[in-house]
Each structure stands twice: as structure tokens, then as C-alpha cells.
C-alpha positions in Angstrom: 0.9 -69.1 -54.5 -1.7 -67.0 -56.4 -0.1 -63.8 -55.0 3.4 -65.0 -56.2 2.1 -65.8 -59.7 0.4 -62.4 -59.8 3.6 -60.6 -58.8 5.6 -62.5 -61.5 3.0 -61.6 -64.1 3.2 -57.9 -63.1 7.0 -58.1 -63.1 6.9 -59.4 -66.7 4.7 -56.6 -67.8 6.9 -54.0 -66.0 10.1 -55.4 -67.8 8.3 -55.2 -71.2 7.4 -51.5 -70.5 10.9 -50.7 -69.4 12.4 -52.5 -72.4 10.2 -50.4 -74.7 11.2 -47.2 -72.9 15.0 -48.0 -73.2 15.6 -46.4 -76.7 14.2 -43.0 -75.8 16.2 -43.0 -72.5 19.4 -43.8 -74.4 18.6 -41.1 -77.0 18.8 -38.3 -74.4 22.6 -38.6 -74.6 23.6 -41.0 -77.4 23.9 -38.2 -80.0 25.9 -35.9 -77.7 29.2 -37.4 -78.8 28.4 -36.9 -82.5 27.8 -33.1 -82.4 31.2 -32.4 -83.9 30.8 -35.0 -86.6 27.3 -33.9 -87.6 28.6 -30.3 -87.9 31.3 -31.5 -90.3 29.0 -33.8 -92.3 26.4 -31.1 -92.9 28.8 -28.1 -92.9 27.0 -26.4 -90.0 28.2 -24.4 -87.1 28.2 -25.7 -83.5 25.5 -23.2 -82.6 23.1 -24.8 -85.2 24.2 -28.4 -84.6 23.6 -28.3 -80.9 19.9 -28.0 -81.6 20.0 -31.7 -82.5 20.4 -32.2 -78.7 18.6 -29.1 -77.4 15.6 -29.6 -79.7 15.1 -33.2 -78.4 15.3 -32.1 -74.8 12.9 -29.1 -75.4 10.3 -31.2 -77.2 10.5 -33.9 -74.5 9.7 -31.3 -71.8 6.8 -29.9 -73.8 5.3 -33.4 -74.3 5.3 -34.4 -70.7 2.1 -32.4 -69.7 0.4 -33.9 -72.8 1.0 -37.4 -71.6 -0.9 -36.8 -68.4 -4.0 -35.7 -70.4 -3.7 -38.6 -72.9 -3.5 -41.3 -70.3 -6.6 -39.9 -68.5 -8.6 -39.8 -71.7 -7.4 -42.9 -73.7 -6.3 -46.5 -73.2 -2.8 -46.4 -71.7 -1.6 -49.4 -73.8 -2.5 -47.6 -77.1 -0.8 -44.4 -75.9 2.4 -46.1 -75.0 2.5 -48.2 -78.2 1.5 -45.2 -80.3 4.3 -43.1 -78.8 6.8 -45.8 -79.3 5.7 -46.2 -82.9 6.1 -42.4 -83.4 9.5 -42.6 -81.8 10.7 -45.3 -84.2 9.3 -43.5 -87.2 11.2 -40.4 -86.1 14.4 -42.4 -85.5 14.1 -43.8 -89.1 13.7 -40.3 -90.5 16.6 -39.0 -88.4 18.8 -41.7 -89.9 17.6 -40.7 -93.4 18.1 -36.9 -92.9 19.5 -35.1 -95.9 20.5 -31.8 -94.2 20.7 -30.1 -90.7 17.2 -28.6 -90.7 15.6 -31.9 -91.5 17.7 -33.7 -88.8 16.7 -31.1 -86.2 13.0 -31.3 -87.1 13.0 -35.1 -86.9 14.9 -35.0 -83.6 12.2 -32.7 -82.2 9.6 -35.2 -83.3 11.7 -37.9 -81.6 11.9 -35.9 -78.4 8.1 -35.3 -78.4 7.4 -39.0 -78.7 10.0 -39.7 -75.9 8.2 -37.1 -73.7 5.0 -39.0 -74.1 6.5 -42.4 -73.3 8.5 -41.8 -70.1 5.6 -40.3 -67.9 3.2 -42.8 -69.4 5.5 -45.7 -68.3 5.4 -44.5 -64.7 1.6 -44.0 -64.8 1.0 -47.5 -66.2 3.3 -49.1 -63.6 1.5 -47.2 -60.8 -1.9 -48.5 -62.1 -0.8 -52.1 -62.4 1.4 -52.4 -59.3 -0.9 -51.2 -56.6 0.2 -49.6 -53.3 1.7 -52.7 -51.8 4.3 -53.4 -54.5 4.7 -49.9 -55.9 8.2 -49.3 -54.5 9.5 -52.7 -55.7 8.4 -52.1 -59.3 9.4 -48.5 -59.4 12.9 -49.5 -58.5 13.0 -51.5 -61.7 12.1 -48.3 -63.7 14.9 -46.4 -61.9 17.6 -48.6 -63.3 17.3 -47.6 -67.0 16.4 -44.0 -66.1 19.7 -43.6 -64.2 22.1 -45.8 -66.3 20.8 -45.3 -69.9 21.9 -41.6 -70.1 25.3 -42.6 -68.7 26.0 -45.4 -71.2 24.4 -43.4 -74.1 27.7 -41.6 -75.1 29.6 -44.9 -74.8 27.3 -46.7 -77.2 27.4 -43.6 -79.4 31.2 -43.6 -79.5 31.2 -47.3 -80.4 28.8 -46.8 -83.2 30.8 -43.8 -84.6 34.0 -45.9 -84.4 32.7 -48.7 -86.6 29.6 -47.5 -88.4 28.0 -44.5 -90.1 26.5 -41.8 -87.9 23.1 -42.8 -89.2 23.2 -45.9 -87.0 22.9 -43.7 -84.0 19.2 -43.6 -84.9 18.8 -46.9 -86.8 20.0 -48.8 -83.7 16.6 -48.0 -82.1 14.6 -49.8 -84.8 15.2 -53.5 -83.9 14.9 -52.9 -80.2 11.7 -50.9 -80.6 10.2 -53.4 -83.1 10.7 -56.3 -80.6 9.2 -54.2 -77.8 6.1 -53.4 -79.9 5.6 -57.1 -80.6 5.9 -58.0 -76.9 3.5 -55.3 -75.9 0.9 -56.3 -78.4 1.2 -59.9 -77.1 1.6 -59.5 -73.4 0.4 -56.0 -72.4 -3.1 -55.7 -70.9 -5.5 -52.8 -71.6 -5.5 -49.8 -69.3 -8.9 -48.2 -69.3 -9.2 -44.4 -69.5 -9.6 -42.7 -66.1 -11.5 -39.6 -67.3 -12.7 -39.5 -70.9 -14.0 -35.9 -70.4 -10.5 -34.6 -69.5 -9.5 -31.4 -71.3 -6.0 -30.3 -72.3 -4.8 -26.8 -71.2 -3.4 -25.6 -74.5 -2.7 -22.1 -73.3 -0.6 -23.5 -70.3 1.4 -25.8 -72.7 2.0 -22.9 -75.1 3.3 -20.6 -72.2 5.5 -23.3 -70.7 6.9 -24.0 -74.2 7.6 -20.3 -74.7 9.4 -20.1 -71.3 11.8 -23.0 -72.1 12.2 -22.1 -75.8 12.9 -18.4 -75.3 15.5 -19.0 -72.6 17.3 -21.7 -74.6 17.2 -19.7 -77.8 18.5 -16.6 -75.9 21.5 -18.5 -74.6 22.3 -19.9 -78.0 22.0 -16.5 -79.7 24.1 -14.7 -77.2 26.9 -17.2 -77.6 26.7 -17.5 -81.4 26.0 -13.9 -82.5 28.2 -10.8 -82.1 25.0 -8.8 -81.6 23.3 -9.7 -78.4 20.0 -7.9 -79.2 18.2 -11.1 -80.4 19.5 -13.1 -77.4 18.4 -10.4 -74.8 15.1 -10.1 -76.6 14.6 -13.8 -76.3 15.4 -13.6 -72.5 12.9 -10.8 -72.2 10.3 -12.9 -74.0 11.0 -15.8 -71.6 10.6 -13.6 -68.5 7.4 -12.1 -69.9 6.1 -15.7 -70.5 6.8 -16.5 -66.8 4.8 -13.5 -65.6 1.9 -14.3 -68.0 1.8 -17.9 -66.9 1.8 -17.0 -63.2 -1.1 -14.7 -63.7 -2.9 -17.3 -65.9 -2.3 -20.1 -63.3 -3.5 -17.8 -60.5 -6.8 -17.2 -62.4 -7.3 -20.8 -63.5 -6.4 -22.2 -60.0 -6.5 -26.1 -59.9 -7.5 -26.3 -63.6 -4.1 -24.9 -64.7 -1.5 -27.2 -66.3 0.7 -26.7 -63.3 -1.4 -25.3 -60.4 0.4 -22.8 -58.2 -1.3 -24.4 -55.2 1.1 -27.4 -55.6 4.0 -25.2 -54.5 2.3 -24.8 -51.1 3.5 -28.4 -50.3 7.1 -28.4 -49.1 7.6 -31.9 -50.4 6.5 -30.9 -53.9 8.6 -27.8 -54.0 11.7 -29.6 -52.7 11.2 -32.4 -55.3 10.7 -29.8 -58.1 13.8 -27.9 -57.2 15.9 -31.1 -56.7 14.9 -32.5 -60.1 15.6 -29.2 -61.8 19.1 -29.0 -60.3 19.8 -32.7 -61.0 18.8 -32.3 -64.6 20.9 -29.1 -64.9 23.9 -30.8 -63.4 23.5 -34.0 -65.4 22.5 -32.9 -68.9 24.9 -30.1 -69.1 28.1 -32.2 -68.6 26.7 -34.9 -70.9 27.1 -32.4 -73.8 30.2 -30.5 -72.5 32.4 -33.6 -71.7 32.3 -34.9 -75.3 33.1 -31.4 -76.6 36.0 -31.2 -74.1 37.6 -34.5 -75.0 37.1 -33.9 -78.8 38.0 -30.2 -79.1 40.4 -29.7 -76.2 42.1 -33.0 -75.8 42.0 -33.9 -79.5 40.1 -37.2 -79.2 38.0 -36.5 -82.2 35.4 -38.5 -84.3 36.1 -37.3 -87.8 34.5 -38.3 -91.2 36.2 -40.4 -93.8 35.2 -40.6 -97.4 33.7 -38.3 -100.0 30.2 -38.5 -98.6 31.3 -38.2 -95.0 28.9 -41.0 -94.2 31.5 -43.2 -92.4 33.2 -42.1 -89.2 36.2 -43.3 -87.2 37.1 -42.2 -83.7 40.7 -41.6 -82.6 43.4 -39.1 -81.7 43.1 -36.4 -84.2 46.1 -36.4 -86.6 47.2 -39.9 -85.5 47.3 -42.9 -87.8 46.5 -45.3 -85.0 43.5 -44.9 -82.8 44.5 -44.4 -79.1 41.8 -44.3 -76.4 
């Protein structure tokens, strides 16, 4: 009976953590369907507007290594709640954005907070669950991780059909506020595992350069008639890979991502599989909305002088046919 009560208590904590992580999981795709509308509202090109999505994903990837260091050095409860608070602040700022640069900047902040939360969620569940029940509780985490990005564009489409585009971000606020209250009330403290842990700033910078240069290169080659800047960005990305490999070889196990990990076939296979899965999932999540809106004519277009209210429908039709 004691064991059953303990499992129920842990189950409640896990569900609170998952509920708090739901908004950042949804935000990986909820904005994808609004790229066309945001371009029209702010009179920006698609090449610029896509950074609303790309900047979020890039910042998320950069923040992931930082979360490992933070949870080793500080209380896990404070890290998770602090990251959620930062995410909600960034969501509010995104909804209040006045131009495209401000929206992109706040989305980057939002993505960084999300990158802190998702790995911290997994680490906290591993700490509280123990080896015996780990698989059972991790399966709960898998549900929102898989389904939240899928239903994100659906929720985004419904919001655009009936509300302003700003509610794509404001919708996070009530959910996040409830989650913060539940965490403050129910979540236990998670003691720091290694208060002397140090962050590999050089490794983070090099990995950020690798991702940023390649993404910027792809964007510039597509958007600009001159490919010099895009090719230069690709060259910078390749140079960053070479420098990181040399740096990690010198630092050995103290590097951000030690090269010795790739000696394990399981780690290498997982790394490649996750990369390909992310590539195959995140790409279509942006391309499909563009296809249906720009090719099939199912477009979300602004109404009103301030272009703050949007309706979704068949472009050129008076009735909305979905």
C-alpha cells in the first residue's frame, strides 16, 4: 500500500511537470501556419519571416547543453520554474511585438527557455522515478512530445480563424500560470548534483556557430540572387565543425559533447536516428502549411486596417471552405 501511494504521488508530480512543458512543446509548430499572415501583417518577406520559426528552433538547440549544466549546479525545481517563467514572459512579449525584428528576438528568447525546460523535465523525472518505474513514467512524457507538435498547427489554425495572431502567444499564459502555481504547491525540491560543475562556453559557442551558419547559409542562398554570403556562411559552418572536432579531441571528456561518446554504437545510432527524425518531422511541419496556403489557395489573410484580426478560408471566396 505504501508503494502504491508512493507511485501515485510520483505520478501526480510527473503530470504536473508534463503539463508545465506542454506550451513549449506546442510552440515548436503552432506558429508555422501563421508565417504567411505574419509576413503580410509586418510587410516582410518570407525569407525574413521564417526566422520566427527557425530562430525558435535554433535557440532551443543552443539551450539544451546549458540545461545539463544548470540542473547539476542548482535546484531542479527552481530551474524548471524559472525557465517556464522566462517562457511565459517571452510569450507575452511575442504577442506584444511591434515589428518583425522584435518578434524574432522574442521568439529566440522563447526558444531558449523551451530548450532549458524539455531536457530538465526528463532529468527531473529520472531523478524522482528511480530505475524500477522509469519506463512507466517516461512513457507519460512521450505522449505530449509526440502529439503536441502534431496538433500545434491545428490549434494555430483555429486561433487564426477566430482571433488575432497575437493569441498564438497569449494562449500560453493561462496554461503556464496554472502550471507555475501547481509546481509551487506540489513540486518537491531537487538538490544540485554537482555545485562545482562548469559550463563549456567555447563548446556552446562553436555548436551555435555550426547550426547558425548552416541555417543562415540556406536562407541566404534561397533569398538572395548573389550566393556569396550563403556560400561564405556554409564555409563558416564547416570551419566551425573542424574547430570543434579539434577542440573536443583536446578537451576529451570535459568537452560539451565528448567525441568518446561516438565509440558507443547505441549512442551513435540514437544520435543519427534523432537527427533524421527531427529533419523529417520539422521540415514538413513548415512546408505543409506553405503548400496548402500558397499552392492550394487555403490562406489565412488579415482583415481590417491594422491587420490584427485574421480569418482563414479559401482565398478569394466569400465563404470559408475547409
